[in-house]
N, C-alpha and C positions, 0 to 999 in steps of 0.2 A: 517709604521714602515720606517724607512730609508734606503733605498734599497742599496745604494752605499756604506757605511762604509765598510774595511778591515774586516778580519776576527779577527783579533787578534790587542789588543791594549796595546803594551808595557809598564812596569814600566820605561822606560828611556821618553816613550813619556808621560807617565803620568808626570814626575818632569818636565818637559816642558810645560805644563798645564798651562794656565795663564788668568784669570778672568778679570784682568785689574786692572788701580789703582783708587783710590777715590778720588785723586783730579785728576779735569776734565782736566787742565793743563798740566800732565805728564799721562794722561788715554791713551795708545796706542793705544786700543779696540775704542776708543770713535767712531770716524769716521766712522768704519765697522759696528758699531750696534746701530744705531740712530734710537731709538722710535718715531716716531711722534702723539704724544697722541691728540686727540681734540683739548687742550689748546694751544697747539705747533702749530697746523695747524692752529687754529683763529690766533693767534698770527702774523704768516708768512702771513698770507692774507694782515694785514696792517692795520688793523681797530683797533686794539689794542696797548695803548703804554706804559702799566705798565703791567710787570710782576711779580705776587704774588707768594710765595712760601715758605716752611721751608725750614732748613735746611737740605742741603742732597738731597733735590728733582729735583737737576738737573737746577737751574738756571745759574752757571758758565759753566757748561757744554753748555746750548743752546747760552750761550753768545759766547763762543769760536767755534761752529759750524759756527756762522752766522760770527765770525769774519774772520775766514777760510773760508767763500763762501762755506760750507758743506750743509747750507741751506740757501736757499735766499728768502728776501722778494719779493712776487709778483711786479713786477713795476710798480708805478701807471701813469697812460695815457702811460703806453708802453717807459716810459724812462729809463734809464740807473740808477740805484741806486750804491750811493756812498757811500759806509759805512764809520763812523769814529768810534773806540769803545775807549772808556774812563775808565779806569780803575785803576785808581789815587786812592791811600791810603789816604782817606779824613781824617785829624786829626780835629776832630772836636772843642777840648778843646782850640786848637792852635786857631783856625778859632774864638770862640768865644773871648778866650782872646786878640788875637793879630788886629783883622780887626775893629770889632765893638767901643771898644773902641778910634777907631781912626777916627771914620766917623763922620762927622759933617753935618747934615741936618735940615730944618727944619718938616720933617715928624719926628710923635714920634715912627710909627711903626717900631720895631727891623727885623719884618721880612721882609719889606722892605729892609731893609741895608741885608740882607742876597737874597733878590732874585737881587741886583745889583752885588753883589759877582758872584753867578751863571751866570748872564748876560754878565759879563766880561770873565770869564772862557769859556763858551759855546762858545761866538765869539771869540775868541780868537783859540781855536780849529777849529772851521771851517775854520776861515782864515791861520791857519796853512795849512790846509790838500789842500786848494785852491791852495795856493803857493806850495805846496809841486806838485800836478798836470802838473805842469808845460805849463799850458793853459795861452793864452794870456787874461789878467785880464783888464779887464777897468779902467780908471786912477783913478775914484771915490771910488772903491771898494780897488785899492793897497793904498790909503792914510788910507784905517777903518784899514788894515791890516800894516801896519808902527805904528799906533796910537797904535795897540793890542799888538805890540812888545817893545812898550818903558813902556806900563802898567807890562808886565811880562819879569822876567827877564829870566823863564826857560818855566814850561808846567805846573807848581800847582798851587792852589789857595794862598798856602804861601808865595810863592816867591815874588808875587806885591807888597808886603807889604815891602822889605827890602831894597828901597830905596825910600825918601821921595818925595812926588809929589802929586800936589792937579790936580784933577779930576773935569770935569765938563759933568756930563752925564745926555743925554736926553732918557727918555722912557715910553712907556706906552700915548703918546697922540692920544688916540682914541676920535670919540665922546662919545662912554661910557664911558671911564676912563680915566681922565685925572690927573697925577700926575706932581707935580711942577718937577722941572728940579733940579736933586742930584747935589751938589758939598760938595766932601770932601777932606783932607787929610790924607793921610796914613804916620806913621812916623816910622821912621828904627828901627832897633834894635840894638843897640849901649851897650858894652860892658862897657866903659868908661862914667859913667853918666856927666862927666863935656866936653865930647866933643859934638860937637855943627856942625850941619850942615849949611853949607856954602849957598848953591844954592837947589831953590825949583823949579823942574820942572812943569808947568803949562798944561797940555790938556785937550782938550775941544773934544767930543765924542759925536757923535749924533746918539746910535744904532739904534735908529728908521729907519733914513733916511740908515744904511749902510745894517740893515737888507733885508730891502726894495731893496736896489740895490743887494743886494746878490742874492735873490727869483728871479730876472728880468731876471738875468744874468743866473741862474740857469733852469728859461723857453725857455732862447735862445738856451740855449746848450743840453734843451731838459735831462737834469739831477736829479735826486733829491739827498737830501744828509740826511741821517740817520745816527743820533748818538745813539748809545748805549751805555748807563753809568750801571755799576757794581760795585762792592766792596761798595755799601754806606753803607751797615746794620751790620757792624759788632757791637755786644754789646758792650757799653763803659760804664764806671764807673758810677756813680750815680751825680757824681760832673759836669758830662759835657753830662746827657743822654737829660737834657733838649734843649741842644744847638743841637742835633744830631739831635731832633727829628724838631727842627726851621727851620734847616739847608733844611731837606727831605720837610717840608712842604712849603718850598720857594721855591724848585724844581720842585716837581709839579705845583706851579703857574707859573713859568716861562713855563712849558713844556705846559700849556694849553694856554699861550700867542704864542707860537711859532705855533700854530695851526692855527692861521689868513695869515700864511706863506703857499701856497699851496705847495712847492717844500722841504721843511724843515720839518723833523721830528726828536721829541724828542724819545727814549725807554730805560725805567727804570727798574731795575730788582731789586727786594725790596723783602723783609721778610715779612711775612703776617702781622705777630703779632706786629712787626712796623706800616704797615700802618695803623692799627686798632685804635692806637694811636695817630694818625695823627689827627688835626683838620683842617676841610673843610668850616669853617664857612665863611670864605671869598668869596669863588668859588662856594659854592654849591656841596655837596657830591653826590648828583645823578649825575652831572656830570662828577664827576671824577669815579666812579665805572663803568661808561658805558665804559669806556675806557682802564681797567684793567681783566686780566686774569688769572685765578689761576691753578700753576702747580699740578699737582694731578694725582697719579699715581692708575690707578684700580688694581686688583688683576689680570687680564687678560695683562694688558700692563705690569706688575712686571714679570711675563711668558714671555713675549716678550722680556724683558731686559737682562732676565736668556740666553732664548734661542737663542738669536742671538750671545750671547758672546761664548756660546759651536760651534754655527757652524763657526765663526771665528777662533777658536781652530783645530775644524775637518780641515778647509779646509787649516790651514796653518799646520798642523801636516801630514796630509795625502796627501797633494801636488793634494786636490778636485778643479776641477773649481766651481762646484755647490755641493748644496745637493739633493737627487732625495728622496722623501717624499711620499708614497704611502696612500690611504685616504681610510677606508670601508665607503662609501656613507651613508651607513644605521646605522651609527652610528650620523652622523649630522641630522636627522630627527624626528620631534617629533610626538608621537603616539595618536596625537588626533586633532578634529578639532577643529580651530581658531575660528568658531560660537560656538562651544557649552561654556555654562557659566561655568559649574562645571566639573572638570576632570572624564570620567566614563574609566573604561581601557575597549578595544573593543573586543569583542568575537571572535573567529575564524572566524566567517561568516563574518565578517565586515572587519578583517584584509586580508581576502583572496578579497575582493571586492574591498580594495583598492591597492592591487597588481595590480588586472586588470585597474584600473581608472589610476595609474602610467605608467603603459605600452603602454594605448592605447591614455590618454590624459595625457602627462608629465606637459605641464606647467600650466594646471589647477590643477593639485596634485600640484605642488611646490606653486602655492598662496594659496592651501586651506592647505595644510602642512606644513608650513615653517620649516626651520632646529632648532634643539634643540640646538645646539653650534655652534658661529662662525667658520668659516673654519679656519681663523689662529690661532686661540688657540687650535683648534683640533693637530693644526702642534707643535705650540710652546710646547703642553706638550707632544707629541711625541718626541722630540728632548730633553726635560730635561728626560724625562722616559730614555731615549738610555745611559744615564750615571749614575742616579738616581734610586734609589729604589721606589716602588710606597708606602711604609710607612716606617717611620723613627722612632726613638726611644726621646720619650720625656719626662724630668723630670719634672712634674706637681709641684704647690704649694706646696703640701704634700709630696714632695718629692720621689714620685713613678713613676717606669717607667712606662711609657705606648705609647703605639703604635697610631701613627698620620698620617693621610693623608698627604702626603707630599706638595700636593698644598693646604691644611688648615693649616698645618704649616708654608708654605711662605706667606700665607697670613695675619695671626694673630701674629707672633712674632716679626714682625720688624717694629712695628708702633710707631711713638712719640706719644706725648698728645693729638693729634685731629683726632686721629685714625686711620690715612693714610699713606698708604706704604710709605717708602722712600728707593729710590734706593740704597743710597748708605751704609746702613745698610745691605740690602742685601749681597751687593759686600764686605764687612768686612766680614759677615759671610762666604760665599763662599770661601775665601783666608783663612780662619779658616777650613773649613772643609777639603780644598787642604792640608793644612798643617799635618793634622791628618791622612790623606789616605796614602802621601808620610812617614812618619813616621809609620805605620802603616807596609808600604810593605818594608822598610828599615829593620824593625827590624824581619818581616819573608821573609827571603832575597831567601827560598826556593820555592816561590812561582814565576812565569815567566809572561808569557803574559797574558793578561786575554781575556779570549775565547768568542765570541758572543753567547748569550742564542738562544733557539729558536724564540723569540721575535727580535731579531737581536739585542741587548742591550748588551750592558759592563755592569757589576754589577762591578765597580771601586769604588763606594762609598756604605759599608756596613752600615745597618739600625742604627747599632749601632754606627756609627763614629760621629752623628749628637748630640747625649746627650754629649760629650767629645766638640765639636768644640763650641755648643751654651754658656756652661760651661764658657769657656774659653774667646767668643764671651762678655758674660754679663759681665765680671769681667775687660774688657778693656775696653769695650763702659764704662763702671761707669767710671773709672778711665779719662778716652779722655774728658767725657761731663762735670767732674767736673776741669778738668785744661784747659778749654774755657776760663776761666775769673780767675785769681790768687786772685779777691777781694774775690768771693766766694768759691774757693776750698777745703778748710779746715773745709766750713760748709756743704759742700755737703757731703763728706767723714766720718765726724763727723754724719752727718743725716741717712748717709749707718747703723752706725754702732749702734744707737739708735732706728731705727725707728720697727729693728727686722723684724718678718712677717708683719707686718701689711702695708696695701697699700691704705687703704682709711683713710682720718683724716681731721683736721681743721686748718686753720692759726695757730688756738691758740696753738695746738698741736705742731707746727713745733716752736712757741716762746717758749714753756718750755722745749722742747727737745735740742734745742740750746743758751737758755739762754740770749733772745734776751731781748732789755729791752724798746726798742724804736719802735714805731708801724709803723714810716716812714721807717727805717732799713728793719722792717718784711715785710711791703709791697715790697718795693724794691727788697728783695730776694726772694719772693714770685713769681714774675713780671719776674726775671730773668729764675726762675726756668721753668715760663709757656713758656716762651720768646725761651729757647732753647730745647724746648719737653719733659722735664726731668718729669712735670710736666699735666696733665690736668684737669680743672676746672670742677667742676659738679653741682654748683648753681651760680645765678645770684646776691647775695644779695652785698650790696658795704659795710658793716661792715667788716672790716680787720679781725677780730678776729673769725667771724662766716662764712667765707670762706672754702667752700669744694674742696678737692683734690684726686684725682688718683694718684698712679703710672702705669704708662702701664706696660706690660707684662716684658720687658726687664730690666727693673729697680727694679723688685720684687725681694725680697729675697726671696731664698728657703727653705724650713726646711729640715736642716741636720739631717740625722736618726742617734742615736746614737748605 
């Protein structure tokens, strides 16, 4: 139990309680409640360059923690790390329409053109940062910086096509990969079709040479450059989805090309469902997956996520320096031998003998009888139960109110289509529960301070609050997910109305419900619902009509009793 909390928790203090913001860039509790999952630790160690995760799993939060240096990569070779955050809002349709139409090369591979766009953009970001640091830079690199400035009017990919230039670019001239020098001309965006450009600026950029020079410079100065790239994976309309995928495939290729430079790394944050749609024919899937890490949240880590935010509030509201928690050692120990194949409940003499072994030979005992649960999870559960009840009310799919263990409740009711727990959804629900609690105490003004019970817990949240909060949560989440893309909003809302209480169906059922005529339209709609986690796939057939899906719990309609 928590030992150093005050005896009372006032209603005014509850009104100041805050679980944080769902947007990572606005979350005031983010820095105080960092949860280092195994995936995050692996990524920070530096060997992985691609972070994959569903919407709401914390990719942008991780990006911000690294950007603000609250989490730091292990320094390669003991060198100082310089972080270059890139979070431009990439407009795939514009890139497709404006750039590729004006690139002329003897290579027929469109993906190569996208690679050139990324190479130019990343090179510009690197040179921008080197110049910003104000360190004396060799003339060879300074020349490259000046050329990059001429290519880009500002900081974004789109900007470099707004004035007419002819580029000569040399890339990937290696013993294993030799591509021709690329020459292309960008055309201006001109409102008046009769307006003519008078001058064309010619630029020759040997990117291979400049990247080698930059890497030499970094070695000499004992520096590592790490570029972190986010906001790549907002779902786009079907008219530009292919361009999005081609751009992302090209970026993966560029990331691999940079791996030959010892002191420059590119780290990419990407939605896992988009990653699965990419083609790796050119570079090999096995080489790519060895560099990826998946952001997944176990129930234990979700509990840590909640507990740390509760602790942040305790420290702030009660002016505490730390939280003191006592643990009953007996609750952490398993009651069977690890060398026994089948579990057998020990008799009274065996239990007595173990107590003697534990007292006389504690190290031997700890090896033979390991802990039942991990210590951190035990502490996190105690923190959660200091304000939440052990059992909560839940309206099941038949419309019946049942009592559910709170830890089972948190583990099962906030998962998207893949079955993984999603911190963002947990956070939205906690805010709803807090709102229900505050409304309750406002309406019942005769209730004053909440007094600790015998277990030193505040019964702030009654078990009945959860049914109301979850009902509001489900309604809001459904609307939020429907509005993620205007192209599909009306279809999703009609789908909710027509699906009724069913939660398992085939794609052809969706086709009938929404009166979709075209199979391509049906496929794109179903792919989008999978993309946002609204559906989960339950079979692997390639025939669109026979594809089977299920709705996660939070998107299922509940029977309403008359």
